[in-house]
CHARMM internal coordinates of N, CA and C (Angstrom, degrees):
IC EDIT
DIST 1 N 1 CA 1.4449
DIST 1 CA 1 C 1.5299
ANGL 1 N 1 CA 1 C 108.69
DIST 1 C 2 N 1.2931
ANGL 1 CA 1 C 2 N 115.92
DIHE 1 N 1 CA 1 C 2 N 128.58
DIST 2 N 2 CA 1.4544
ANGL 1 C 2 N 2 CA 121.06
DIHE 1 CA 1 C 2 N 2 CA -176.25
DIST 2 CA 2 C 1.5278
ANGL 2 N 2 CA 2 C 110.02
DIHE 1 C 2 N 2 CA 2 C -107.92
DIST 2 C 3 N 1.3239
ANGL 2 CA 2 C 3 N 114.92
DIHE 2 N 2 CA 2 C 3 N 133.64
DIST 3 N 3 CA 1.4660
ANGL 2 C 3 N 3 CA 119.47
DIHE 2 CA 2 C 3 N 3 CA 177.40
DIST 3 CA 3 C 1.5231
ANGL 3 N 3 CA 3 C 110.70
DIHE 2 C 3 N 3 CA 3 C -96.44
DIST 3 C 4 N 1.3238
ANGL 3 CA 3 C 4 N 116.49
DIHE 3 N 3 CA 3 C 4 N 0.77
DIST 4 N 4 CA 1.4585
ANGL 3 C 4 N 4 CA 121.70
DIHE 3 CA 3 C 4 N 4 CA -177.74
DIST 4 CA 4 C 1.5214
ANGL 4 N 4 CA 4 C 110.14
DIHE 3 C 4 N 4 CA 4 C -90.74
DIST 4 C 5 N 1.3228
ANGL 4 CA 4 C 5 N 116.05
DIHE 4 N 4 CA 4 C 5 N 147.94
DIST 5 N 5 CA 1.4608
ANGL 4 C 5 N 5 CA 120.41
DIHE 4 CA 4 C 5 N 5 CA -179.57
DIST 5 CA 5 C 1.5232
ANGL 5 N 5 CA 5 C 110.02
DIHE 4 C 5 N 5 CA 5 C -109.85
DIST 5 C 6 N 1.3098
ANGL 5 CA 5 C 6 N 115.07
DIHE 5 N 5 CA 5 C 6 N 140.76
DIST 6 N 6 CA 1.4641
ANGL 5 C 6 N 6 CA 120.71
DIHE 5 CA 5 C 6 N 6 CA 178.07
DIST 6 CA 6 C 1.5193
ANGL 6 N 6 CA 6 C 109.68
DIHE 5 C 6 N 6 CA 6 C -75.31
DIST 6 C 7 N 1.3325
ANGL 6 CA 6 C 7 N 115.05
DIHE 6 N 6 CA 6 C 7 N 144.40
DIST 7 N 7 CA 1.4505
ANGL 6 C 7 N 7 CA 120.18
DIHE 6 CA 6 C 7 N 7 CA 176.00
DIST 7 CA 7 C 1.5309
ANGL 7 N 7 CA 7 C 109.03
DIHE 6 C 7 N 7 CA 7 C -74.55
DIST 7 C 8 N 1.3275
ANGL 7 CA 7 C 8 N 117.53
DIHE 7 N 7 CA 7 C 8 N 150.65
DIST 8 N 8 CA 1.4671
ANGL 7 C 8 N 8 CA 119.53
DIHE 7 CA 7 C 8 N 8 CA 174.54
DIST 8 CA 8 C 1.5349
ANGL 8 N 8 CA 8 C 110.39
DIHE 7 C 8 N 8 CA 8 C -65.40
DIST 8 C 9 N 1.3139
ANGL 8 CA 8 C 9 N 116.43
DIHE 8 N 8 CA 8 C 9 N 156.20
DIST 9 N 9 CA 1.4603
ANGL 8 C 9 N 9 CA 122.16
DIHE 8 CA 8 C 9 N 9 CA -176.08
DIST 9 CA 9 C 1.5258
ANGL 9 N 9 CA 9 C 111.82
DIHE 8 C 9 N 9 CA 9 C -57.36
DIST 9 C 10 N 1.3313
ANGL 9 CA 9 C 10 N 118.29
DIHE 9 N 9 CA 9 C 10 N -40.69
DIST 10 N 10 CA 1.4645
ANGL 9 C 10 N 10 CA 119.56
DIHE 9 CA 9 C 10 N 10 CA -178.66
DIST 10 CA 10 C 1.5295
ANGL 10 N 10 CA 10 C 111.19
DIHE 9 C 10 N 10 CA 10 C -62.31
DIST 10 C 11 N 1.3293
ANGL 10 CA 10 C 11 N 117.53
DIHE 10 N 10 CA 10 C 11 N -34.87
DIST 11 N 11 CA 1.4675
ANGL 10 C 11 N 11 CA 120.50
DIHE 10 CA 10 C 11 N 11 CA -179.89
DIST 11 CA 11 C 1.5301
ANGL 11 N 11 CA 11 C 111.31
DIHE 10 C 11 N 11 CA 11 C -70.32
DIST 11 C 12 N 1.3202
ANGL 11 CA 11 C 12 N 116.73
DIHE 11 N 11 CA 11 C 12 N -38.90
DIST 12 N 12 CA 1.4691
ANGL 11 C 12 N 12 CA 121.20
DIHE 11 CA 11 C 12 N 12 CA 177.23
DIST 12 CA 12 C 1.5255
ANGL 12 N 12 CA 12 C 109.40
DIHE 11 C 12 N 12 CA 12 C -64.93
DIST 12 C 13 N 1.3288
ANGL 12 CA 12 C 13 N 116.94
DIHE 12 N 12 CA 12 C 13 N -44.80
DIST 13 N 13 CA 1.4618
ANGL 12 C 13 N 13 CA 120.37
DIHE 12 CA 12 C 13 N 13 CA -179.56
DIST 13 CA 13 C 1.5280
ANGL 13 N 13 CA 13 C 111.87
DIHE 12 C 13 N 13 CA 13 C -65.76
DIST 13 C 14 N 1.3278
ANGL 13 CA 13 C 14 N 117.73
DIHE 13 N 13 CA 13 C 14 N -41.12
DIST 14 N 14 CA 1.4687
ANGL 13 C 14 N 14 CA 120.44
DIHE 13 CA 13 C 14 N 14 CA 176.81
DIST 14 CA 14 C 1.5270
ANGL 14 N 14 CA 14 C 111.31
DIHE 13 C 14 N 14 CA 14 C -62.76
DIST 14 C 15 N 1.3198
ANGL 14 CA 14 C 15 N 116.11
DIHE 14 N 14 CA 14 C 15 N -40.29
DIST 15 N 15 CA 1.4606
ANGL 14 C 15 N 15 CA 120.49
DIHE 14 CA 14 C 15 N 15 CA 178.43
DIST 15 CA 15 C 1.5233
ANGL 15 N 15 CA 15 C 110.45
DIHE 14 C 15 N 15 CA 15 C -62.53
DIST 15 C 16 N 1.3292
ANGL 15 CA 15 C 16 N 116.99
DIHE 15 N 15 CA 15 C 16 N -43.43
DIST 16 N 16 CA 1.4620
ANGL 15 C 16 N 16 CA 120.50
DIHE 15 CA 15 C 16 N 16 CA -178.49
DIST 16 CA 16 C 1.5210
ANGL 16 N 16 CA 16 C 112.48
DIHE 15 C 16 N 16 CA 16 C -70.18
DIST 16 C 17 N 1.3266
ANGL 16 CA 16 C 17 N 117.74
DIHE 16 N 16 CA 16 C 17 N -36.87
DIST 17 N 17 CA 1.4643
ANGL 16 C 17 N 17 CA 120.65
DIHE 16 CA 16 C 17 N 17 CA 175.27
DIST 17 CA 17 C 1.5312
ANGL 17 N 17 CA 17 C 109.95
DIHE 16 C 17 N 17 CA 17 C -63.53
DIST 17 C 18 N 1.3193
ANGL 17 CA 17 C 18 N 116.47
DIHE 17 N 17 CA 17 C 18 N -41.03
DIST 18 N 18 CA 1.4630
ANGL 17 C 18 N 18 CA 120.48
DIHE 17 CA 17 C 18 N 18 CA 178.98
DIST 18 CA 18 C 1.5300
ANGL 18 N 18 CA 18 C 111.23
DIHE 17 C 18 N 18 CA 18 C -65.07
DIST 18 C 19 N 1.3315
ANGL 18 CA 18 C 19 N 117.23
DIHE 18 N 18 CA 18 C 19 N -38.82
DIST 19 N 19 CA 1.4690
ANGL 18 C 19 N 19 CA 120.68
DIHE 18 CA 18 C 19 N 19 CA 178.60
DIST 19 CA 19 C 1.5213
ANGL 19 N 19 CA 19 C 110.47
DIHE 18 C 19 N 19 CA 19 C -63.46
DIST 19 C 20 N 1.3332
ANGL 19 CA 19 C 20 N 117.32
DIHE 19 N 19 CA 19 C 20 N -45.08
DIST 20 N 20 CA 1.4683
ANGL 19 C 20 N 20 CA 120.73
DIHE 19 CA 19 C 20 N 20 CA 179.61
DIST 20 CA 20 C 1.5288
ANGL 20 N 20 CA 20 C 110.20
DIHE 19 C 20 N 20 CA 20 C -63.44
DIST 20 C 21 N 1.3260
ANGL 20 CA 20 C 21 N 116.81
DIHE 20 N 20 CA 20 C 21 N -45.50
DIST 21 N 21 CA 1.4624
ANGL 20 C 21 N 21 CA 120.29
DIHE 20 CA 20 C 21 N 21 CA -179.39
DIST 21 CA 21 C 1.5261
ANGL 21 N 21 CA 21 C 111.13
DIHE 20 C 21 N 21 CA 21 C -63.17
DIST 21 C 22 N 1.3147
ANGL 21 CA 21 C 22 N 117.12
DIHE 21 N 21 CA 21 C 22 N -45.68
DIST 22 N 22 CA 1.4604
ANGL 21 C 22 N 22 CA 120.59
DIHE 21 CA 21 C 22 N 22 CA -179.05
DIST 22 CA 22 C 1.5288
ANGL 22 N 22 CA 22 C 110.73
DIHE 21 C 22 N 22 CA 22 C -66.30
DIST 22 C 23 N 1.3377
ANGL 22 CA 22 C 23 N 116.88
DIHE 22 N 22 CA 22 C 23 N -39.44
DIST 23 N 23 CA 1.4550
ANGL 22 C 23 N 23 CA 120.11
DIHE 22 CA 22 C 23 N 23 CA 178.11
DIST 23 CA 23 C 1.5166
ANGL 23 N 23 CA 23 C 112.54
DIHE 22 C 23 N 23 CA 23 C -63.98
DIST 23 C 24 N 1.3255
ANGL 23 CA 23 C 24 N 116.67
DIHE 23 N 23 CA 23 C 24 N -41.02
DIST 24 N 24 CA 1.4713
ANGL 23 C 24 N 24 CA 120.15
DIHE 23 CA 23 C 24 N 24 CA 178.59
DIST 24 CA 24 C 1.5278
ANGL 24 N 24 CA 24 C 111.94
DIHE 23 C 24 N 24 CA 24 C -69.88
DIST 24 C 25 N 1.3313
ANGL 24 CA 24 C 25 N 117.13
DIHE 24 N 24 CA 24 C 25 N -38.86
DIST 25 N 25 CA 1.4620
ANGL 24 C 25 N 25 CA 120.08
DIHE 24 CA 24 C 25 N 25 CA 178.02
DIST 25 CA 25 C 1.5318
ANGL 25 N 25 CA 25 C 111.58
DIHE 24 C 25 N 25 CA 25 C -66.97
DIST 25 C 26 N 1.3098
ANGL 25 CA 25 C 26 N 116.83
DIHE 25 N 25 CA 25 C 26 N -33.37
DIST 26 N 26 CA 1.4670
ANGL 25 C 26 N 26 CA 120.50
DIHE 25 CA 25 C 26 N 26 CA -178.18
DIST 26 CA 26 C 1.5257
ANGL 26 N 26 CA 26 C 112.49
DIHE 25 C 26 N 26 CA 26 C -84.33
DIST 26 C 27 N 1.3207
ANGL 26 CA 26 C 27 N 118.18
DIHE 26 N 26 CA 26 C 27 N -13.62
DIST 27 N 27 CA 1.4667
ANGL 26 C 27 N 27 CA 121.48
DIHE 26 CA 26 C 27 N 27 CA -175.07
DIST 27 CA 27 C 1.5254
ANGL 27 N 27 CA 27 C 114.24
DIHE 26 C 27 N 27 CA 27 C -54.51
DIST 27 C 28 N 1.3355
ANGL 27 CA 27 C 28 N 120.27
DIHE 27 N 27 CA 27 C 28 N -48.23
DIST 28 N 28 CA 1.4761
ANGL 27 C 28 N 28 CA 118.50
DIHE 27 CA 27 C 28 N 28 CA -179.84
DIST 28 CA 28 C 1.5329
ANGL 28 N 28 CA 28 C 113.92
DIHE 27 C 28 N 28 CA 28 C -59.57
DIST 28 C 29 N 1.3155
ANGL 28 CA 28 C 29 N 116.70
DIHE 28 N 28 CA 28 C 29 N -32.30
DIST 29 N 29 CA 1.4582
ANGL 28 C 29 N 29 CA 120.12
DIHE 28 CA 28 C 29 N 29 CA 179.01
DIST 29 CA 29 C 1.5242
ANGL 29 N 29 CA 29 C 110.75
DIHE 28 C 29 N 29 CA 29 C -80.39
DIST 29 C 30 N 1.3294
ANGL 29 CA 29 C 30 N 116.65
DIHE 29 N 29 CA 29 C 30 N -41.86
DIST 30 N 30 CA 1.4557
ANGL 29 C 30 N 30 CA 120.84
DIHE 29 CA 29 C 30 N 30 CA -174.13
DIST 30 CA 30 C 1.5295
ANGL 30 N 30 CA 30 C 112.87
DIHE 29 C 30 N 30 CA 30 C -71.48
DIST 30 C 31 N 1.3174
ANGL 30 CA 30 C 31 N 118.34
DIHE 30 N 30 CA 30 C 31 N -19.44
DIST 31 N 31 CA 1.4619
ANGL 30 C 31 N 31 CA 120.94
DIHE 30 CA 30 C 31 N 31 CA 178.40
DIST 31 CA 31 C 1.5205
ANGL 31 N 31 CA 31 C 110.44
DIHE 30 C 31 N 31 CA 31 C -59.52
DIST 31 C 32 N 1.3085
ANGL 31 CA 31 C 32 N 117.63
DIHE 31 N 31 CA 31 C 32 N -34.25
DIST 32 N 32 CA 1.4565
ANGL 31 C 32 N 32 CA 122.15
DIHE 31 CA 31 C 32 N 32 CA -175.59
DIST 32 CA 32 C 1.5320
ANGL 32 N 32 CA 32 C 113.95
DIHE 31 C 32 N 32 CA 32 C -96.42
DIST 32 C 33 N 1.3074
ANGL 32 CA 32 C 33 N 117.61
DIHE 32 N 32 CA 32 C 33 N 0.63
DIST 33 N 33 CA 1.4706
ANGL 32 C 33 N 33 CA 120.54
DIHE 32 CA 32 C 33 N 33 CA -178.75
DIST 33 CA 33 C 1.5162
ANGL 33 N 33 CA 33 C 110.86
DIHE 32 C 33 N 33 CA 33 C -97.17
DIST 33 C 34 N 1.3129
ANGL 33 CA 33 C 34 N 116.03
DIHE 33 N 33 CA 33 C 34 N 149.42
DIST 34 N 34 CA 1.4687
ANGL 33 C 34 N 34 CA 120.04
DIHE 33 CA 33 C 34 N 34 CA -179.75
DIST 34 CA 34 C 1.5234
ANGL 34 N 34 CA 34 C 111.86
DIHE 33 C 34 N 34 CA 34 C -85.82
DIST 34 C 35 N 1.3259
ANGL 34 CA 34 C 35 N 118.89
DIHE 34 N 34 CA 34 C 35 N -18.30
DIST 35 N 35 CA 1.4653
ANGL 34 C 35 N 35 CA 121.62
DIHE 34 CA 34 C 35 N 35 CA -178.25
DIST 35 CA 35 C 1.5328
ANGL 35 N 35 CA 35 C 112.34
DIHE 34 C 35 N 35 CA 35 C -99.72
DIST 35 C 36 N 1.3195
ANGL 35 CA 35 C 36 N 117.32
DIHE 35 N 35 CA 35 C 36 N 25.33
DIST 36 N 36 CA 1.4684
ANGL 35 C 36 N 36 CA 119.98
DIHE 35 CA 35 C 36 N 36 CA -177.26
DIST 36 CA 36 C 1.5219
ANGL 36 N 36 CA 36 C 112.44
DIHE 35 C 36 N 36 CA 36 C -65.98
DIST 36 C 37 N 1.3341
ANGL 36 CA 36 C 37 N 118.22
DIHE 36 N 36 CA 36 C 37 N -28.77
DIST 37 N 37 CA 1.4672
ANGL 36 C 37 N 37 CA 120.00
DIHE 36 CA 36 C 37 N 37 CA 179.06
DIST 37 CA 37 C 1.5235
ANGL 37 N 37 CA 37 C 110.64
DIHE 36 C 37 N 37 CA 37 C -63.30
DIST 37 C 38 N 1.3134
ANGL 37 CA 37 C 38 N 117.58
DIHE 37 N 37 CA 37 C 38 N -39.99
DIST 38 N 38 CA 1.4600
ANGL 37 C 38 N 38 CA 121.18
DIHE 37 CA 37 C 38 N 38 CA 178.77
DIST 38 CA 38 C 1.5337
ANGL 38 N 38 CA 38 C 110.67
DIHE 37 C 38 N 38 CA 38 C -65.44
DIST 38 C 39 N 1.3201
ANGL 38 CA 38 C 39 N 116.70
DIHE 38 N 38 CA 38 C 39 N -41.20
DIST 39 N 39 CA 1.4654
ANGL 38 C 39 N 39 CA 121.46
DIHE 38 CA 38 C 39 N 39 CA 179.34
DIST 39 CA 39 C 1.5268
ANGL 39 N 39 CA 39 C 111.10
DIHE 38 C 39 N 39 CA 39 C -62.95
DIST 39 C 40 N 1.3294
ANGL 39 CA 39 C 40 N 116.59
DIHE 39 N 39 CA 39 C 40 N -48.29
DIST 40 N 40 CA 1.4624
ANGL 39 C 40 N 40 CA 119.22
DIHE 39 CA 39 C 40 N 40 CA -178.21
DIST 40 CA 40 C 1.5203
ANGL 40 N 40 CA 40 C 111.65
DIHE 39 C 40 N 40 CA 40 C -73.67
DIST 40 C 41 N 1.3199
ANGL 40 CA 40 C 41 N 118.09
DIHE 40 N 40 CA 40 C 41 N -24.74
DIST 41 N 41 CA 1.4597
ANGL 40 C 41 N 41 CA 120.89
DIHE 40 CA 40 C 41 N 41 CA 172.56
DIST 41 CA 41 C 1.5287
ANGL 41 N 41 CA 41 C 109.94
DIHE 40 C 41 N 41 CA 41 C -66.37
DIST 41 C 42 N 1.3261
ANGL 41 CA 41 C 42 N 116.52
DIHE 41 N 41 CA 41 C 42 N -40.14
DIST 42 N 42 CA 1.4612
ANGL 41 C 42 N 42 CA 120.65
DIHE 41 CA 41 C 42 N 42 CA 176.32
DIST 42 CA 42 C 1.5298
ANGL 42 N 42 CA 42 C 110.59
DIHE 41 C 42 N 42 CA 42 C -63.11
DIST 42 C 43 N 1.3292
ANGL 42 CA 42 C 43 N 116.64
DIHE 42 N 42 CA 42 C 43 N -44.32
DIST 43 N 43 CA 1.4636
ANGL 42 C 43 N 43 CA 119.31
DIHE 42 CA 42 C 43 N 43 CA 177.96
DIST 43 CA 43 C 1.5277
ANGL 43 N 43 CA 43 C 111.36
DIHE 42 C 43 N 43 CA 43 C -61.40
DIST 43 C 44 N 1.3274
ANGL 43 CA 43 C 44 N 116.87
DIHE 43 N 43 CA 43 C 44 N -37.40
DIST 44 N 44 CA 1.4669
ANGL 43 C 44 N 44 CA 120.37
DIHE 43 CA 43 C 44 N 44 CA 178.19
DIST 44 CA 44 C 1.5291
ANGL 44 N 44 CA 44 C 110.59
DIHE 43 C 44 N 44 CA 44 C -64.03
DIST 44 C 45 N 1.3224
ANGL 44 CA 44 C 45 N 117.27
DIHE 44 N 44 CA 44 C 45 N -40.13
DIST 45 N 45 CA 1.4643
ANGL 44 C 45 N 45 CA 121.02
DIHE 44 CA 44 C 45 N 45 CA 177.35
DIST 45 CA 45 C 1.5271
ANGL 45 N 45 CA 45 C 111.04
DIHE 44 C 45 N 45 CA 45 C -63.08
DIST 45 C 46 N 1.3309
ANGL 45 CA 45 C 46 N 116.44
DIHE 45 N 45 CA 45 C 46 N -40.37
DIST 46 N 46 CA 1.4657
ANGL 45 C 46 N 46 CA 120.56
DIHE 45 CA 45 C 46 N 46 CA 177.89
DIST 46 CA 46 C 1.5299
ANGL 46 N 46 CA 46 C 109.85
DIHE 45 C 46 N 46 CA 46 C -65.32
DIST 46 C 47 N 1.3317
ANGL 46 CA 46 C 47 N 117.21
DIHE 46 N 46 CA 46 C 47 N -39.01
DIST 47 N 47 CA 1.4666
ANGL 46 C 47 N 47 CA 122.68
DIHE 46 CA 46 C 47 N 47 CA 179.01
DIST 47 CA 47 C 1.5244
ANGL 47 N 47 CA 47 C 110.47
DIHE 46 C 47 N 47 CA 47 C -60.68
DIST 47 C 48 N 1.3408
ANGL 47 CA 47 C 48 N 117.90
DIHE 47 N 47 CA 47 C 48 N -41.07
DIST 48 N 48 CA 1.4574
ANGL 47 C 48 N 48 CA 122.17
DIHE 47 CA 47 C 48 N 48 CA -175.30
DIST 48 CA 48 C 1.5221
ANGL 48 N 48 CA 48 C 114.11
DIHE 47 C 48 N 48 CA 48 C -74.15
DIST 48 C 49 N 1.3100
ANGL 48 CA 48 C 49 N 118.02
DIHE 48 N 48 CA 48 C 49 N -21.49
DIST 49 N 49 CA 1.4644
ANGL 48 C 49 N 49 CA 121.09
DIHE 48 CA 48 C 49 N 49 CA -172.38
DIST 49 CA 49 C 1.5264
ANGL 49 N 49 CA 49 C 111.15
DIHE 48 C 49 N 49 CA 49 C -69.50
DIST 49 C 50 N 1.3382
ANGL 49 CA 49 C 50 N 115.53
DIHE 49 N 49 CA 49 C 50 N 117.98
DIST 50 N 50 CA 1.4562
ANGL 49 C 50 N 50 CA 120.82
DIHE 49 CA 49 C 50 N 50 CA -179.42
DIST 50 CA 50 C 1.5316
ANGL 50 N 50 CA 50 C 112.14
DIHE 49 C 50 N 50 CA 50 C -124.14
DIST 50 C 51 N 1.3252
ANGL 50 CA 50 C 51 N 117.62
DIHE 50 N 50 CA 50 C 51 N 0.97
DIST 51 N 51 CA 1.4635
ANGL 50 C 51 N 51 CA 120.88
DIHE 50 CA 50 C 51 N 51 CA 177.25
DIST 51 CA 51 C 1.5177
ANGL 51 N 51 CA 51 C 108.82
DIHE 50 C 51 N 51 CA 51 C -151.10
DIST 51 C 52 N 1.3305
ANGL 51 CA 51 C 52 N 116.11
DIHE 51 N 51 CA 51 C 52 N -179.81
DIST 52 N 52 CA 1.4587
ANGL 51 C 52 N 52 CA 118.56
DIHE 51 CA 51 C 52 N 52 CA 178.90
DIST 52 CA 52 C 1.5253
ANGL 52 N 52 CA 52 C 112.10
DIHE 51 C 52 N 52 CA 52 C -82.61
DIST 52 C 53 N 1.3273
ANGL 52 CA 52 C 53 N 116.51
DIHE 52 N 52 CA 52 C 53 N 4.65
DIST 53 N 53 CA 1.4611
ANGL 52 C 53 N 53 CA 121.76
DIHE 52 CA 52 C 53 N 53 CA 174.03
DIST 53 CA 53 C 1.5359
ANGL 53 N 53 CA 53 C 109.00
DIHE 52 C 53 N 53 CA 53 C -76.99
DIST 53 C 54 N 1.3344
ANGL 53 CA 53 C 54 N 118.44
DIHE 53 N 53 CA 53 C 54 N 137.32
DIST 54 N 54 CA 1.4625
ANGL 53 C 54 N 54 CA 119.30
DIHE 53 CA 53 C 54 N 54 CA 177.36
DIST 54 CA 54 C 1.5339
ANGL 54 N 54 CA 54 C 111.37
DIHE 53 C 54 N 54 CA 54 C -59.19
DIST 54 C 55 N 1.3245
ANGL 54 CA 54 C 55 N 116.83
DIHE 54 N 54 CA 54 C 55 N 141.94
DIST 55 N 55 CA 1.4613
ANGL 54 C 55 N 55 CA 121.59
DIHE 54 CA 54 C 55 N 55 CA -176.79
DIST 55 CA 55 C 1.5209
ANGL 55 N 55 CA 55 C 110.82
DIHE 54 C 55 N 55 CA 55 C -59.65
DIST 55 C 56 N 1.3300
ANGL 55 CA 55 C 56 N 117.63
DIHE 55 N 55 CA 55 C 56 N -41.71
DIST 56 N 56 CA 1.4611
ANGL 55 C 56 N 56 CA 119.97
DIHE 55 CA 55 C 56 N 56 CA -178.31
DIST 56 CA 56 C 1.5250
ANGL 56 N 56 CA 56 C 111.45
DIHE 55 C 56 N 56 CA 56 C -62.43
DIST 56 C 57 N 1.3329
ANGL 56 CA 56 C 57 N 117.67
DIHE 56 N 56 CA 56 C 57 N -34.62
DIST 57 N 57 CA 1.4574
ANGL 56 C 57 N 57 CA 120.59
DIHE 56 CA 56 C 57 N 57 CA 178.81
DIST 57 CA 57 C 1.5274
ANGL 57 N 57 CA 57 C 110.64
DIHE 56 C 57 N 57 CA 57 C -70.63
DIST 57 C 58 N 1.3198
ANGL 57 CA 57 C 58 N 116.85
DIHE 57 N 57 CA 57 C 58 N -40.90
DIST 58 N 58 CA 1.4650
ANGL 57 C 58 N 58 CA 119.90
DIHE 57 CA 57 C 58 N 58 CA 178.61
DIST 58 CA 58 C 1.5207
ANGL 58 N 58 CA 58 C 110.51
DIHE 57 C 58 N 58 CA 58 C -63.54
DIST 58 C 59 N 1.3398
ANGL 58 CA 58 C 59 N 117.03
DIHE 58 N 58 CA 58 C 59 N -40.39
DIST 59 N 59 CA 1.4556
ANGL 58 C 59 N 59 CA 120.35
DIHE 58 CA 58 C 59 N 59 CA 179.39
DIST 59 CA 59 C 1.5213
ANGL 59 N 59 CA 59 C 111.23
DIHE 58 C 59 N 59 CA 59 C -67.69
DIST 59 C 60 N 1.3240
ANGL 59 CA 59 C 60 N 118.86
DIHE 59 N 59 CA 59 C 60 N -39.06
DIST 60 N 60 CA 1.4664
ANGL 59 C 60 N 60 CA 120.58
DIHE 59 CA 59 C 60 N 60 CA 179.32
DIST 60 CA 60 C 1.5175
ANGL 60 N 60 CA 60 C 111.44
DIHE 59 C 60 N 60 CA 60 C -68.86
DIST 60 C 61 N 1.3366
ANGL 60 CA 60 C 61 N 118.15
DIHE 60 N 60 CA 60 C 61 N -35.14
DIST 61 N 61 CA 1.4588
ANGL 60 C 61 N 61 CA 120.53
DIHE 60 CA 60 C 61 N 61 CA 175.50
DIST 61 CA 61 C 1.5170
ANGL 61 N 61 CA 61 C 111.61
DIHE 60 C 61 N 61 CA 61 C -66.78
DIST 61 C 62 N 1.3248
ANGL 61 CA 61 C 62 N 116.46
DIHE 61 N 61 CA 61 C 62 N -38.46
DIST 62 N 62 CA 1.4658
ANGL 61 C 62 N 62 CA 120.35
DIHE 61 CA 61 C 62 N 62 CA 178.80
DIST 62 CA 62 C 1.5278
ANGL 62 N 62 CA 62 C 110.57
DIHE 61 C 62 N 62 CA 62 C -68.28
DIST 62 C 63 N 1.3183
ANGL 62 CA 62 C 63 N 117.52
DIHE 62 N 62 CA 62 C 63 N -36.35
DIST 63 N 63 CA 1.4643
ANGL 62 C 63 N 63 CA 121.03
DIHE 62 CA 62 C 63 N 63 CA -179.07
DIST 63 CA 63 C 1.5231
ANGL 63 N 63 CA 63 C 111.73
DIHE 62 C 63 N 63 CA 63 C -75.77
DIST 63 C 64 N 1.3176
ANGL 63 CA 63 C 64 N 118.97
DIHE 63 N 63 CA 63 C 64 N -22.76
DIST 64 N 64 CA 1.4650
ANGL 63 C 64 N 64 CA 121.90
DIHE 63 CA 63 C 64 N 64 CA -179.37
DIST 64 CA 64 C 1.5243
ANGL 64 N 64 CA 64 C 111.17
DIHE 63 C 64 N 64 CA 64 C -61.63
DIST 64 C 65 N 1.3137
ANGL 64 CA 64 C 65 N 117.16
DIHE 64 N 64 CA 64 C 65 N -32.13
DIST 65 N 65 CA 1.4577
ANGL 64 C 65 N 65 CA 121.11
DIHE 64 CA 64 C 65 N 65 CA 178.73
DIST 65 CA 65 C 1.5178
ANGL 65 N 65 CA 65 C 112.62
DIHE 64 C 65 N 65 CA 65 C -68.36
DIST 65 C 66 N 1.3184
ANGL 65 CA 65 C 66 N 118.41
DIHE 65 N 65 CA 65 C 66 N -21.56
DIST 66 N 66 CA 1.4627
ANGL 65 C 66 N 66 CA 121.92
DIHE 65 CA 65 C 66 N 66 CA -179.74
DIST 66 CA 66 C 1.5223
ANGL 66 N 66 CA 66 C 112.35
DIHE 65 C 66 N 66 CA 66 C -71.87
DIST 66 C 67 N 1.3345
ANGL 66 CA 66 C 67 N 117.35
DIHE 66 N 66 CA 66 C 67 N -23.17
DIST 67 N 67 CA 1.4553
ANGL 66 C 67 N 67 CA 120.97
DIHE 66 CA 66 C 67 N 67 CA -174.02
DIST 67 CA 67 C 1.5129
ANGL 67 N 67 CA 67 C 113.51
DIHE 66 C 67 N 67 CA 67 C -105.22
DIST 67 C 68 N 1.3095
ANGL 67 CA 67 C 68 N 118.36
DIHE 67 N 67 CA 67 C 68 N 1.78
DIST 68 N 68 CA 1.4663
ANGL 67 C 68 N 68 CA 119.10
DIHE 67 CA 67 C 68 N 68 CA -179.24
DIST 68 CA 68 C 1.5092
ANGL 68 N 68 CA 68 C 111.40
DIHE 67 C 68 N 68 CA 68 C -98.99
END
COOR INIT
IC SEED 1 N 1 CA 1 C
IC BUILD
């Protein structure tokens, strides 16, 4: 039983459009930085978020089915 609520489709799409735009705008700067993997990892986490449940919890719940 989940107490978390899914975001509406428009909110997920707006979030993903913002991630793509921010990633493309930051690309010229991030090419020369050594911590770009951390930045793009953060953007990937933002891309995956589709509810108010933390991304790490959703991923661990999805992976639990692999071991049963």
